[in-house]
TIVO-2410 file (N, C-alpha, C; in nm, 3 decimals):
# residues 192
REC num residu      c1      c2      c3 atome chaine
REC   1      X   0.081  -0.119   0.000     N      A
REC   1      X   0.000   0.000   0.000    CA      A
REC   1      X   0.086   0.126   0.000     C      A
REC   2      X   0.188   0.131   0.084     N      A
REC   2      X   0.274   0.248   0.093    CA      A
REC   2      X   0.349   0.267  -0.039     C      A
REC   3      X   0.403   0.158  -0.093     N      A
REC   3      X   0.475   0.168  -0.221    CA      A
REC   3      X   0.380   0.212  -0.333     C      A
REC   4      X   0.260   0.157  -0.332     N      A
REC   4      X   0.161   0.192  -0.434    CA      A
REC   4      X   0.127   0.341  -0.429     C      A
REC   5      X   0.107   0.394  -0.310     N      A
REC   5      X   0.079   0.537  -0.295    CA      A
REC   5      X   0.197   0.622  -0.341     C      A
REC   6      X   0.318   0.579  -0.306     N      A
REC   6      X   0.436   0.658  -0.346    CA      A
REC   6      X   0.449   0.660  -0.499     C      A
REC   7      X   0.418   0.549  -0.565     N      A
REC   7      X   0.420   0.546  -0.712    CA      A
REC   7      X   0.315   0.640  -0.770     C      A
REC   8      X   0.195   0.640  -0.710     N      A
REC   8      X   0.087   0.726  -0.760    CA      A
REC   8      X   0.124   0.873  -0.747     C      A
REC   9      X   0.175   0.912  -0.629     N      A
REC   9      X   0.213   1.052  -0.607    CA      A
REC   9      X   0.323   1.095  -0.704     C      A
REC  10      X   0.421   1.009  -0.723     N      A
REC  10      X   0.532   1.043  -0.810    CA      A
REC  10      X   0.486   1.050  -0.956     C      A
REC  11      X   0.400   0.958  -0.995     N      A
REC  11      X   0.345   0.963  -1.132    CA      A
REC  11      X   0.269   1.093  -1.158     C      A
REC  12      X   0.198   1.141  -1.058     N      A
REC  12      X   0.126   1.268  -1.073    CA      A
REC  12      X   0.225   1.381  -1.099     C      A
REC  13      X   0.336   1.381  -1.026     N      A
REC  13      X   0.438   1.485  -1.046    CA      A
REC  13      X   0.501   1.476  -1.185     C      A
REC  14      X   0.530   1.355  -1.231     N      A
REC  14      X   0.590   1.337  -1.363    CA      A
REC  14      X   0.491   1.376  -1.472     C      A
REC  15      X   0.367   1.328  -1.460     N      A
REC  15      X   0.264   1.356  -1.561    CA      A
REC  15      X   0.230   1.505  -1.573     C      A
REC  16      X   0.248   1.578  -1.465     N      A
REC  16      X   0.221   1.723  -1.467    CA      A
REC  16      X   0.348   1.804  -1.490     C      A
REC  17      X   0.454   1.738  -1.534     N      A
REC  17      X   0.582   1.803  -1.565    CA      A
REC  17      X   0.639   1.884  -1.448     C      A
REC  18      X   0.614   1.837  -1.327     N      A
REC  18      X   0.668   1.903  -1.209    CA      A
REC  18      X   0.810   1.852  -1.181     C      A
REC  19      X   0.831   1.724  -1.209     N      A
REC  19      X   0.965   1.665  -1.197    CA      A
REC  19      X   0.999   1.592  -1.326     C      A
REC  20      X   1.128   1.571  -1.347     N      A
REC  20      X   1.175   1.498  -1.465    CA      A
REC  20      X   1.159   1.348  -1.441     C      A
REC  21      X   1.141   1.274  -1.547     N      A
REC  21      X   1.124   1.130  -1.539    CA      A
REC  21      X   1.246   1.061  -1.477     C      A
REC  22      X   1.367   1.114  -1.504     N      A
REC  22      X   1.488   1.052  -1.448    CA      A
REC  22      X   1.498   1.070  -1.295     C      A
REC  23      X   1.419   1.163  -1.238     N      A
REC  23      X   1.417   1.182  -1.092    CA      A
REC  23      X   1.306   1.100  -1.025     C      A
REC  24      X   1.238   1.020  -1.104     N      A
REC  24      X   1.123   0.944  -1.055    CA      A
REC  24      X   1.156   0.864  -0.929     C      A
REC  25      X   1.264   0.786  -0.933     N      A
REC  25      X   1.295   0.695  -0.822    CA      A
REC  25      X   1.330   0.771  -0.694     C      A
REC  26      X   1.396   0.883  -0.708     N      A
REC  26      X   1.432   0.964  -0.591    CA      A
REC  26      X   1.304   1.014  -0.522     C      A
REC  27      X   1.212   1.069  -0.601     N      A
REC  27      X   1.087   1.120  -0.544    CA      A
REC  27      X   0.999   1.007  -0.491     C      A
REC  28      X   0.996   0.896  -0.564     N      A
REC  28      X   0.915   0.783  -0.517    CA      A
REC  28      X   0.963   0.736  -0.381     C      A
REC  29      X   1.095   0.723  -0.366     N      A
REC  29      X   1.151   0.682  -0.237    CA      A
REC  29      X   1.120   0.786  -0.129     C      A
REC  30      X   1.129   0.913  -0.164     N      A
REC  30      X   1.097   1.020  -0.069    CA      A
REC  30      X   0.953   1.012  -0.022     C      A
REC  31      X   0.861   0.993  -0.116     N      A
REC  31      X   0.720   0.978  -0.080    CA      A
REC  31      X   0.697   0.854   0.005     C      A
REC  32      X   0.762   0.746  -0.031     N      A
REC  32      X   0.749   0.621   0.045    CA      A
REC  32      X   0.793   0.642   0.189     C      A
REC  33      X   0.906   0.708   0.207     N      A
REC  33      X   0.958   0.736   0.341    CA      A
REC  33      X   0.865   0.828   0.418     C      A
REC  34      X   0.815   0.932   0.352     N      A
REC  34      X   0.724   1.028   0.416    CA      A
REC  34      X   0.594   0.961   0.459     C      A
REC  35      X   0.535   0.881   0.371     N      A
REC  35      X   0.409   0.813   0.404    CA      A
REC  35      X   0.431   0.717   0.521     C      A
REC  36      X   0.539   0.643   0.516     N      A
REC  36      X   0.571   0.550   0.624    CA      A
REC  36      X   0.588   0.624   0.756     C      A
REC  37      X   0.658   0.737   0.752     N      A
REC  37      X   0.680   0.819   0.872    CA      A
REC  37      X   0.546   0.866   0.929     C      A
REC  38      X   0.458   0.914   0.843     N      A
REC  38      X   0.326   0.962   0.887    CA      A
REC  38      X   0.246   0.848   0.949     C      A
REC  39      X   0.251   0.730   0.889     N      A
REC  39      X   0.180   0.614   0.942    CA      A
REC  39      X   0.232   0.580   1.082     C      A
REC  40      X   0.364   0.576   1.100     N      A
REC  40      X   0.420   0.543   1.231    CA      A
REC  40      X   0.383   0.648   1.336     C      A
REC  41      X   0.388   0.775   1.299     N      A
REC  41      X   0.351   0.881   1.393    CA      A
REC  41      X   0.203   0.866   1.430     C      A
REC  42      X   0.118   0.840   1.332     N      A
REC  42      X  -0.025   0.824   1.358    CA      A
REC  42      X  -0.050   0.704   1.449     C      A
REC  43      X   0.020   0.594   1.426     N      A
REC  43      X   0.005   0.475   1.511    CA      A
REC  43      X   0.047   0.508   1.655     C      A
REC  44      X   0.160   0.575   1.671     N      A
REC  44      X   0.207   0.611   1.806    CA      A
REC  44      X   0.108   0.704   1.875     C      A
REC  45      X   0.058   0.803   1.802     N      A
REC  45      X  -0.039   0.896   1.862    CA      A
REC  45      X  -0.169   0.823   1.899     C      A
REC  46      X  -0.210   0.730   1.815     N      A
REC  46      X  -0.330   0.650   1.844    CA      A
REC  46      X  -0.310   0.569   1.973     C      A
REC  47      X  -0.193   0.506   1.985     N      A
REC  47      X  -0.162   0.431   2.108    CA      A
REC  47      X  -0.161   0.525   2.227     C      A
REC  48      X  -0.102   0.643   2.209     N      A
REC  48      X  -0.100   0.742   2.317    CA      A
REC  48      X  -0.240   0.782   2.361     C      A
REC  49      X  -0.329   0.799   2.266     N      A
REC  49      X  -0.468   0.835   2.298    CA      A
REC  49      X  -0.538   0.720   2.371     C      A
REC  50      X  -0.519   0.598   2.321     N      A
REC  50      X  -0.581   0.481   2.384    CA      A
REC  50      X  -0.540   0.468   2.530     C      A
REC  51      X  -0.412   0.491   2.559     N      A
REC  51      X  -0.361   0.476   2.695    CA      A
REC  51      X  -0.362   0.607   2.774     C      A
REC  52      X  -0.430   0.709   2.720     N      A
REC  52      X  -0.438   0.840   2.784    CA      A
REC  52      X  -0.297   0.896   2.810     C      A
REC  53      X  -0.214   0.887   2.709     N      A
REC  53      X  -0.075   0.934   2.717    CA      A
REC  53      X  -0.040   1.018   2.594     C      A
REC  54      X  -0.131   1.105   2.553     N      A
REC  54      X  -0.109   1.183   2.432    CA      A
REC  54      X   0.012   1.275   2.445     C      A
REC  55      X   0.018   1.356   2.550     N      A
REC  55      X   0.131   1.449   2.566    CA      A
REC  55      X   0.262   1.372   2.590     C      A
REC  56      X   0.252   1.260   2.659     N      A
REC  56      X   0.368   1.174   2.682    CA      A
REC  56      X   0.423   1.126   2.547     C      A
REC  57      X   0.328   1.090   2.459     N      A
REC  57      X   0.364   1.042   2.326    CA      A
REC  57      X   0.433   1.152   2.246     C      A
REC  58      X   0.384   1.274   2.258     N      A
REC  58      X   0.447   1.387   2.189    CA      A
REC  58      X   0.592   1.403   2.237     C      A
REC  59      X   0.613   1.393   2.368     N      A
REC  59      X   0.750   1.403   2.423    CA      A
REC  59      X   0.836   1.290   2.368     C      A
REC  60      X   0.784   1.168   2.372     N      A
REC  60      X   0.859   1.052   2.323    CA      A
REC  60      X   0.896   1.070   2.176     C      A
REC  61      X   0.796   1.103   2.094     N      A
REC  61      X   0.820   1.117   1.950    CA      A
REC  61      X   0.916   1.232   1.920     C      A
REC  62      X   0.903   1.342   1.992     N      A
REC  62      X   0.994   1.456   1.970    CA      A
REC  62      X   1.138   1.415   1.993     C      A
REC  63      X   1.161   1.343   2.101     N      A
REC  63      X   1.298   1.299   2.132    CA      A
REC  63      X   1.343   1.187   2.039     C      A
REC  64      X   1.259   1.088   2.022     N      A
REC  64      X   1.293   0.970   1.944    CA      A
REC  64      X   1.320   1.006   1.798     C      A
REC  65      X   1.227   1.077   1.736     N      A
REC  65      X   1.238   1.105   1.592    CA      A
REC  65      X   1.354   1.200   1.561     C      A
REC  66      X   1.371   1.304   1.641     N      A
REC  66      X   1.479   1.397   1.612    CA      A
REC  66      X   1.615   1.332   1.632     C      A
REC  67      X   1.629   1.255   1.739     N      A
REC  67      X   1.758   1.192   1.767    CA      A
REC  67      X   1.787   1.077   1.671     C      A
REC  68      X   1.688   0.997   1.644     N      A
REC  68      X   1.706   0.880   1.556    CA      A
REC  68      X   1.751   0.920   1.416     C      A
REC  69      X   1.703   1.034   1.371     N      A
REC  69      X   1.738   1.085   1.239    CA      A
REC  69      X   1.890   1.101   1.223     C      A
REC  70      X   1.959   1.132   1.333     N      A
REC  70      X   2.102   1.159   1.326    CA      A
REC  70      X   2.189   1.049   1.385     C      A
REC  71      X   2.127   0.950   1.450     N      A
REC  71      X   2.206   0.841   1.509    CA      A
REC  71      X   2.204   0.715   1.423     C      A
REC  72      X   2.090   0.691   1.356     N      A
REC  72      X   2.078   0.566   1.282    CA      A
REC  72      X   2.059   0.451   1.378     C      A
REC  73      X   2.098   0.333   1.335     N      A
REC  73      X   2.083   0.214   1.418    CA      A
REC  73      X   2.016   0.104   1.339     C      A
REC  74      X   1.968   0.005   1.410     N      A
REC  74      X   1.902  -0.109   1.348    CA      A
REC  74      X   1.782  -0.063   1.266     C      A
REC  75      X   1.769  -0.117   1.146     N      A
REC  75      X   1.652  -0.094   1.062    CA      A
REC  75      X   1.592  -0.228   1.025     C      A
REC  76      X   1.462  -0.236   1.036     N      A
REC  76      X   1.391  -0.359   1.001    CA      A
REC  76      X   1.400  -0.382   0.851     C      A
REC  77      X   1.367  -0.504   0.812     N      A
REC  77      X   1.377  -0.542   0.670    CA      A
REC  77      X   1.264  -0.487   0.585     C      A
REC  78      X   1.150  -0.458   0.649     N      A
REC  78      X   1.036  -0.405   0.574    CA      A
REC  78      X   0.953  -0.314   0.664     C      A
REC  79      X   0.857  -0.246   0.604     N      A
REC  79      X   0.777  -0.148   0.677    CA      A
REC  79      X   0.690  -0.213   0.785     C      A
REC  80      X   0.635  -0.328   0.757     N      A
REC  80      X   0.550  -0.396   0.856    CA      A
REC  80      X   0.631  -0.432   0.979     C      A
REC  81      X   0.747  -0.493   0.957     N      A
REC  81      X   0.834  -0.531   1.068    CA      A
REC  81      X   0.877  -0.407   1.147     C      A
REC  82      X   0.905  -0.300   1.078     N      A
REC  82      X   0.948  -0.178   1.143    CA      A
REC  82      X   0.836  -0.119   1.229     C      A
REC  83      X   0.716  -0.114   1.173     N      A
REC  83      X   0.603  -0.060   1.249    CA      A
REC  83      X   0.574  -0.146   1.371     C      A
REC  84      X   0.578  -0.278   1.354     N      A
REC  84      X   0.555  -0.367   1.468    CA      A
REC  84      X   0.662  -0.349   1.576     C      A
REC  85      X   0.788  -0.336   1.533     N      A
REC  85      X   0.897  -0.313   1.628    CA      A
REC  85      X   0.874  -0.182   1.704     C      A
REC  86      X   0.837  -0.078   1.630     N      A
REC  86      X   0.812   0.052   1.692    CA      A
REC  86      X   0.695   0.045   1.790     C      A
REC  87      X   0.588  -0.026   1.753     N      A
REC  87      X   0.472  -0.041   1.842    CA      A
REC  87      X   0.513  -0.112   1.971     C      A
REC  88      X   0.589  -0.220   1.958     N      A
REC  88      X   0.635  -0.293   2.076    CA      A
REC  88      X   0.722  -0.203   2.164     C      A
REC  89      X   0.815  -0.131   2.103     N      A
REC  89      X   0.900  -0.038   2.177    CA      A
REC  89      X   0.814   0.063   2.254     C      A
REC  90      X   0.715   0.118   2.187     N      A
REC  90      X   0.635   0.221   2.252    CA      A
REC  90      X   0.544   0.163   2.361     C      A
REC  91      X   0.488   0.046   2.338     N      A
REC  91      X   0.406  -0.017   2.442    CA      A
REC  91      X   0.490  -0.051   2.566     C      A
REC  92      X   0.611  -0.098   2.546     N      A
REC  92      X   0.702  -0.125   2.659    CA      A
REC  92      X   0.732   0.006   2.732     C      A
REC  93      X   0.756   0.113   2.656     N      A
REC  93      X   0.782   0.243   2.716    CA      A
REC  93      X   0.666   0.287   2.804     C      A
REC  94      X   0.543   0.274   2.754     N      A
REC  94      X   0.426   0.312   2.834    CA      A
REC  94      X   0.417   0.227   2.959     C      A
REC  95      X   0.432   0.096   2.944     N      A
REC  95      X   0.419   0.006   3.059    CA      A
REC  95      X   0.524   0.037   3.165     C      A
REC  96      X   0.649   0.048   3.125     N      A
REC  96      X   0.757   0.073   3.222    CA      A
REC  96      X   0.742   0.211   3.285     C      A
REC  97      X   0.711   0.311   3.203     N      A
REC  97      X   0.696   0.448   3.255    CA      A
REC  97      X   0.583   0.457   3.357     C      A
REC  98      X   0.477   0.384   3.333     N      A
REC  98      X   0.363   0.386   3.426    CA      A
REC  98      X   0.392   0.311   3.555     C      A
REC  99      X   0.492   0.225   3.554     N      A
REC  99      X   0.516   0.139   3.670    CA      A
REC  99      X   0.650   0.164   3.739     C      A
REC 100      X   0.714   0.275   3.708     N      A
REC 100      X   0.842   0.303   3.770    CA      A
REC 100      X   0.824   0.416   3.873     C      A
REC 101      X   0.886   0.399   3.987     N      A
REC 101      X   0.886   0.503   4.089    CA      A
REC 101      X   1.004   0.595   4.059     C      A
REC 102      X   0.975   0.706   3.993     N      A
REC 102      X   1.081   0.795   3.945    CA      A
REC 102      X   1.161   0.853   4.061     C      A
REC 103      X   1.094   0.890   4.169     N      A
REC 103      X   1.167   0.944   4.285    CA      A
REC 103      X   1.268   0.844   4.340     C      A
REC 104      X   1.226   0.720   4.345     N      A
REC 104      X   1.312   0.615   4.400    CA      A
REC 104      X   1.432   0.586   4.309     C      A
REC 105      X   1.411   0.597   4.178     N      A
REC 105      X   1.515   0.558   4.083    CA      A
REC 105      X   1.574   0.675   4.004     C      A
REC 106      X   1.555   0.798   4.053     N      A
REC 106      X   1.600   0.914   3.974    CA      A
REC 106      X   1.750   0.914   3.949     C      A
REC 107      X   1.830   0.872   4.046     N      A
REC 107      X   1.975   0.870   4.025    CA      A
REC 107      X   2.016   0.759   3.928     C      A
REC 108      X   1.946   0.649   3.935     N      A
REC 108      X   1.971   0.540   3.840    CA      A
REC 108      X   1.933   0.586   3.698     C      A
REC 109      X   1.824   0.658   3.686     N      A
REC 109      X   1.781   0.708   3.555    CA      A
REC 109      X   1.882   0.808   3.499     C      A
REC 110      X   1.936   0.892   3.586     N      A
REC 110      X   2.040   0.986   3.542    CA      A
REC 110      X   2.163   0.908   3.496     C      A
REC 111      X   2.202   0.806   3.569     N      A
REC 111      X   2.315   0.722   3.531    CA      A
REC 111      X   2.289   0.653   3.396     C      A
REC 112      X   2.168   0.603   3.377     N      A
REC 112      X   2.131   0.539   3.250    CA      A
REC 112      X   2.144   0.639   3.135     C      A
REC 113      X   2.098   0.761   3.157     N      A
REC 113      X   2.110   0.865   3.054    CA      A
REC 113      X   2.256   0.895   3.021     C      A
REC 114      X   2.340   0.899   3.122     N      A
REC 114      X   2.484   0.925   3.099    CA      A
REC 114      X   2.546   0.810   3.020     C      A
REC 115      X   2.513   0.687   3.058     N      A
REC 115      X   2.566   0.570   2.987    CA      A
REC 115      X   2.518   0.571   2.842     C      A
REC 116      X   2.391   0.600   2.822     N      A
REC 116      X   2.337   0.605   2.685    CA      A
REC 116      X   2.406   0.714   2.604     C      A
REC 117      X   2.432   0.827   2.667     N      A
REC 117      X   2.500   0.937   2.599    CA      A
REC 117      X   2.640   0.894   2.553     C      A
REC 118      X   2.711   0.824   2.637     N      A
REC 118      X   2.845   0.775   2.602    CA      A
REC 118      X   2.837   0.675   2.486     C      A
REC 119      X   2.743   0.583   2.495     N      A
REC 119      X   2.728   0.482   2.388    CA      A
REC 119      X   2.690   0.549   2.256     C      A
REC 120      X   2.597   0.642   2.261     N      A
REC 120      X   2.557   0.711   2.139    CA      A
REC 120      X   2.675   0.789   2.082     C      A
REC 121      X   2.752   0.854   2.167     N      A
REC 121      X   2.870   0.927   2.119    CA      A
REC 121      X   2.968   0.833   2.049     C      A
REC 122      X   2.988   0.715   2.106     N      A
REC 122      X   3.083   0.618   2.050    CA      A
REC 122      X   3.032   0.554   1.920     C      A
REC 123      X   2.903   0.525   1.912     N      A
REC 123      X   2.851   0.445   1.800    CA      A
REC 123      X   2.784   0.526   1.688     C      A
REC 124      X   2.733   0.641   1.721     N      A
REC 124      X   2.656   0.717   1.621    CA      A
REC 124      X   2.749   0.803   1.535     C      A
REC 125      X   2.711   0.823   1.412     N      A
REC 125      X   2.593   0.769   1.346    CA      A
REC 125      X   2.623   0.634   1.281     C      A
REC 126      X   2.523   0.550   1.278     N      A
REC 126      X   2.532   0.424   1.207    CA      A
REC 126      X   2.452   0.440   1.080     C      A
REC 127      X   2.522   0.442   0.968     N      A
REC 127      X   2.455   0.471   0.842    CA      A
REC 127      X   2.364   0.358   0.798     C      A
REC 128      X   2.261   0.396   0.727     N      A
REC 128      X   2.165   0.302   0.671    CA      A
REC 128      X   2.223   0.246   0.541     C      A
REC 129      X   2.189   0.122   0.511     N      A
REC 129      X   2.243   0.057   0.391    CA      A
REC 129      X   2.205   0.134   0.263     C      A
REC 130      X   2.093   0.205   0.266     N      A
REC 130      X   2.051   0.282   0.148    CA      A
REC 130      X   2.100   0.426   0.151     C      A
REC 131      X   2.166   0.465   0.257     N      A
REC 131      X   2.211   0.603   0.268    CA      A
REC 131      X   2.350   0.609   0.331     C      A
REC 132      X   2.454   0.578   0.256     N      A
REC 132      X   2.590   0.588   0.310    CA      A
REC 132      X   2.625   0.734   0.338     C      A
REC 133      X   2.708   0.754   0.439     N      A
REC 133      X   2.748   0.889   0.480    CA      A
REC 133      X   2.896   0.910   0.454     C      A
REC 134      X   2.929   1.032   0.415     N      A
REC 134      X   3.071   1.067   0.399    CA      A
REC 134      X   3.130   1.091   0.538     C      A
REC 135      X   3.262   1.104   0.544     N      A
REC 135      X   3.329   1.130   0.671    CA      A
REC 135      X   3.279   1.260   0.734     C      A
REC 136      X   3.264   1.364   0.652     N      A
REC 136      X   3.215   1.493   0.701    CA      A
REC 136      X   3.071   1.483   0.750     C      A
REC 137      X   2.988   1.409   0.677     N      A
REC 137      X   2.849   1.390   0.720    CA      A
REC 137      X   2.843   1.316   0.853     C      A
REC 138      X   2.928   1.216   0.870     N      A
REC 138      X   2.930   1.143   0.997    CA      A
REC 138      X   2.965   1.236   1.113     C      A
REC 139      X   3.066   1.322   1.093     N      A
REC 139      X   3.103   1.419   1.198    CA      A
REC 139      X   2.986   1.512   1.228     C      A
REC 140      X   2.925   1.561   1.122     N      A
REC 140      X   2.812   1.654   1.138    CA      A
REC 140      X   2.695   1.587   1.209     C      A
REC 141      X   2.661   1.465   1.170     N      A
REC 141      X   2.551   1.391   1.232    CA      A
REC 141      X   2.579   1.367   1.380     C      A
REC 142      X   2.702   1.328   1.412     N      A
REC 142      X   2.738   1.304   1.552    CA      A
REC 142      X   2.724   1.433   1.632     C      A
REC 143      X   2.770   1.543   1.574     N      A
REC 143      X   2.763   1.672   1.644    CA      A
REC 143      X   2.617   1.710   1.670     C      A
REC 144      X   2.533   1.694   1.570     N      A
REC 144      X   2.391   1.728   1.585    CA      A
REC 144      X   2.325   1.634   1.687     C      A
REC 145      X   2.356   1.506   1.678     N      A
REC 145      X   2.299   1.408   1.773    CA      A
REC 145      X   2.338   1.443   1.916     C      A
REC 146      X   2.462   1.484   1.936     N      A
REC 146      X   2.507   1.517   2.070    CA      A
REC 146      X   2.441   1.646   2.120     C      A
REC 147      X   2.415   1.739   2.032     N      A
REC 147      X   2.343   1.861   2.072    CA      A
REC 147      X   2.200   1.827   2.115     C      A
REC 148      X   2.134   1.746   2.035     N      A
REC 148      X   1.997   1.705   2.068    CA      A
REC 148      X   1.997   1.629   2.200     C      A
REC 149      X   2.090   1.538   2.215     N      A
REC 149      X   2.100   1.459   2.336    CA      A
REC 149      X   2.129   1.548   2.457     C      A
REC 150      X   2.212   1.649   2.440     N      A
REC 150      X   2.241   1.743   2.549    CA      A
REC 150      X   2.115   1.816   2.594     C      A
REC 151      X   2.035   1.858   2.498     N      A
REC 151      X   1.909   1.927   2.532    CA      A
REC 151      X   1.817   1.833   2.609     C      A
REC 152      X   1.806   1.710   2.561     N      A
REC 152      X   1.721   1.611   2.629    CA      A
REC 152      X   1.772   1.587   2.770     C      A
REC 153      X   1.902   1.572   2.784     N      A
REC 153      X   1.963   1.547   2.915    CA      A
REC 153      X   1.940   1.664   3.011     C      A
REC 154      X   1.959   1.786   2.962     N      A
REC 154      X   1.936   1.905   3.045    CA      A
REC 154      X   1.790   1.913   3.087     C      A
REC 155      X   1.699   1.890   2.995     N      A
REC 155      X   1.555   1.892   3.028    CA      A
REC 155      X   1.522   1.785   3.131     C      A
REC 156      X   1.578   1.667   3.113     N      A
REC 156      X   1.551   1.557   3.206    CA      A
REC 156      X   1.604   1.589   3.345     C      A
REC 157      X   1.729   1.628   3.356     N      A
REC 157      X   1.788   1.657   3.488    CA      A
REC 157      X   1.714   1.775   3.553     C      A
REC 158      X   1.683   1.878   3.476     N      A
REC 158      X   1.608   1.993   3.530    CA      A
REC 158      X   1.473   1.949   3.583     C      A
REC 159      X   1.407   1.865   3.508     N      A
REC 159      X   1.277   1.815   3.549    CA      A
REC 159      X   1.287   1.735   3.679     C      A
REC 160      X   1.389   1.653   3.689     N      A
REC 160      X   1.410   1.573   3.810    CA      A
REC 160      X   1.440   1.664   3.930     C      A
REC 161      X   1.530   1.759   3.911     N      A
REC 161      X   1.570   1.850   4.019    CA      A
REC 161      X   1.451   1.936   4.064     C      A
REC 162      X   1.378   1.990   3.969     N      A
REC 162      X   1.265   2.077   4.001    CA      A
REC 162      X   1.138   1.999   4.034     C      A
REC 163      X   1.143   1.868   4.013     N      A
REC 163      X   1.029   1.780   4.035    CA      A
REC 163      X   0.905   1.831   3.960     C      A
REC 164      X   0.927   1.864   3.834     N      A
REC 164      X   0.822   1.919   3.751    CA      A
REC 164      X   0.821   1.849   3.615     C      A
REC 165      X   0.706   1.816   3.565     N      A
REC 165      X   0.689   1.748   3.436    CA      A
REC 165      X   0.759   1.612   3.430     C      A
REC 166      X   0.784   1.554   3.545     N      A
REC 166      X   0.860   1.428   3.551    CA      A
REC 166      X   0.786   1.315   3.480     C      A
REC 167      X   0.655   1.311   3.493     N      A
REC 167      X   0.579   1.202   3.430    CA      A
REC 167      X   0.586   1.208   3.278     C      A
REC 168      X   0.615   1.327   3.224     N      A
REC 168      X   0.630   1.342   3.079    CA      A
REC 168      X   0.774   1.319   3.036     C      A
REC 169      X   0.865   1.379   3.110     N      A
REC 169      X   1.006   1.377   3.069    CA      A
REC 169      X   1.066   1.238   3.079     C      A
REC 170      X   1.007   1.150   3.158     N      A
REC 170      X   1.057   1.013   3.167    CA      A
REC 170      X   1.049   0.945   3.030     C      A
REC 171      X   0.955   0.989   2.947     N      A
REC 171      X   0.942   0.933   2.813    CA      A
REC 171      X   1.062   0.969   2.726     C      A
REC 172      X   1.127   1.081   2.756     N      A
REC 172      X   1.248   1.116   2.681    CA      A
REC 172      X   1.361   1.020   2.716     C      A
REC 173      X   1.365   0.976   2.841     N      A
REC 173      X   1.467   0.879   2.882    CA      A
REC 173      X   1.449   0.749   2.803     C      A
REC 174      X   1.326   0.704   2.793     N      A
REC 174      X   1.301   0.579   2.722    CA      A
REC 174      X   1.325   0.593   2.572     C      A
REC 175      X   1.303   0.712   2.519     N      A
REC 175      X   1.335   0.734   2.377    CA      A
REC 175      X   1.486   0.719   2.357     C      A
REC 176      X   1.564   0.777   2.447     N      A
REC 176      X   1.710   0.768   2.437    CA      A
REC 176      X   1.757   0.624   2.458     C      A
REC 177      X   1.698   0.555   2.554     N      A
REC 177      X   1.735   0.414   2.577    CA      A
REC 177      X   1.704   0.330   2.454     C      A
REC 178      X   1.588   0.350   2.394     N      A
REC 178      X   1.551   0.274   2.274    CA      A
REC 178      X   1.648   0.299   2.160     C      A
REC 179      X   1.684   0.425   2.140     N      A
REC 179      X   1.779   0.458   2.035    CA      A
REC 179      X   1.914   0.394   2.061     C      A
REC 180      X   1.955   0.394   2.186     N      A
REC 180      X   2.083   0.331   2.223    CA      A
REC 180      X   2.079   0.182   2.192     C      A
REC 181      X   1.971   0.117   2.229     N      A
REC 181      X   1.957  -0.028   2.202    CA      A
REC 181      X   1.958  -0.054   2.052     C      A
REC 182      X   1.887   0.028   1.974     N      A
REC 182      X   1.885   0.011   1.829    CA      A
REC 182      X   2.024   0.033   1.768     C      A
REC 183      X   2.100   0.125   1.823     N      A
REC 183      X   2.238   0.146   1.777    CA      A
REC 183      X   2.324   0.024   1.806     C      A
REC 184      X   2.313  -0.028   1.927     N      A
REC 184      X   2.392  -0.146   1.965    CA      A
REC 184      X   2.357  -0.265   1.876     C      A
REC 185      X   2.227  -0.288   1.856     N      A
REC 185      X   2.183  -0.399   1.770    CA      A
REC 185      X   2.234  -0.377   1.628     C      A
REC 186      X   2.221  -0.256   1.578     N      A
REC 186      X   2.268  -0.224   1.443    CA      A
REC 186      X   2.418  -0.250   1.426     C      A
REC 187      X   2.497  -0.210   1.525     N      A
REC 187      X   2.641  -0.236   1.517    CA      A
REC 187      X   2.672  -0.384   1.525     C      A
REC 188      X   2.599  -0.455   1.607     N      A
REC 188      X   2.620  -0.599   1.620    CA      A
REC 188      X   2.587  -0.669   1.488     C      A
REC 189      X   2.475  -0.635   1.427     N      A
REC 189      X   2.435  -0.697   1.300    CA      A
REC 189      X   2.535  -0.662   1.191     C      A
REC 190      X   2.581  -0.539   1.189     N      A
REC 190      X   2.678  -0.495   1.088    CA      A
REC 190      X   2.811  -0.570   1.102     C      A
REC 191      X   2.845  -0.605   1.226     N      A
REC 191      X   2.973  -0.671   1.254    CA      A
REC 191      X   2.973  -0.819   1.214     C      A
REC 192      X   2.854  -0.881   1.211     N      A
REC 192      X   2.852  -1.026   1.178    CA      A
REC 192      X   2.829  -1.050   1.032     C      A
***
């Protein structure tokens, strides 16, 4: 369905002389990626609404999507597998976040964030098989990822210290943990 829609959208652009025929595949892939992204965001928001975690979902997606874009990591073989993996990740995030005593484990959570930051610094970016990166792009992606991660870390620690928005900001921790796990898995798969 996603591929079919991307072909239709791209054909419309070619037929209306908006793009050249030789650029067809580039635009088709772009549409495919965009449609898939919208579907995943919609699924996550739907799950957030079902579990009464809409704003939590916004926090998670803001951290996850912006950081993942520059870190890379494990990628599923197809869109269905990827969506299912993302759904499982997000359901686990909701379950754990709802059942963790943040006050009791705040120092452990800060330690986890520091460890994740170190791992992300060491491993990111992990390029996608369809999008190789130059040496300069890798440096740039790492720099951007570390800036994003720094903002998330500052927001998290501030929230913990001020004891404000903690129920929301914990979702940023799980976004970072998920990205770290996907990076580790991606490096492991690449190594074998």
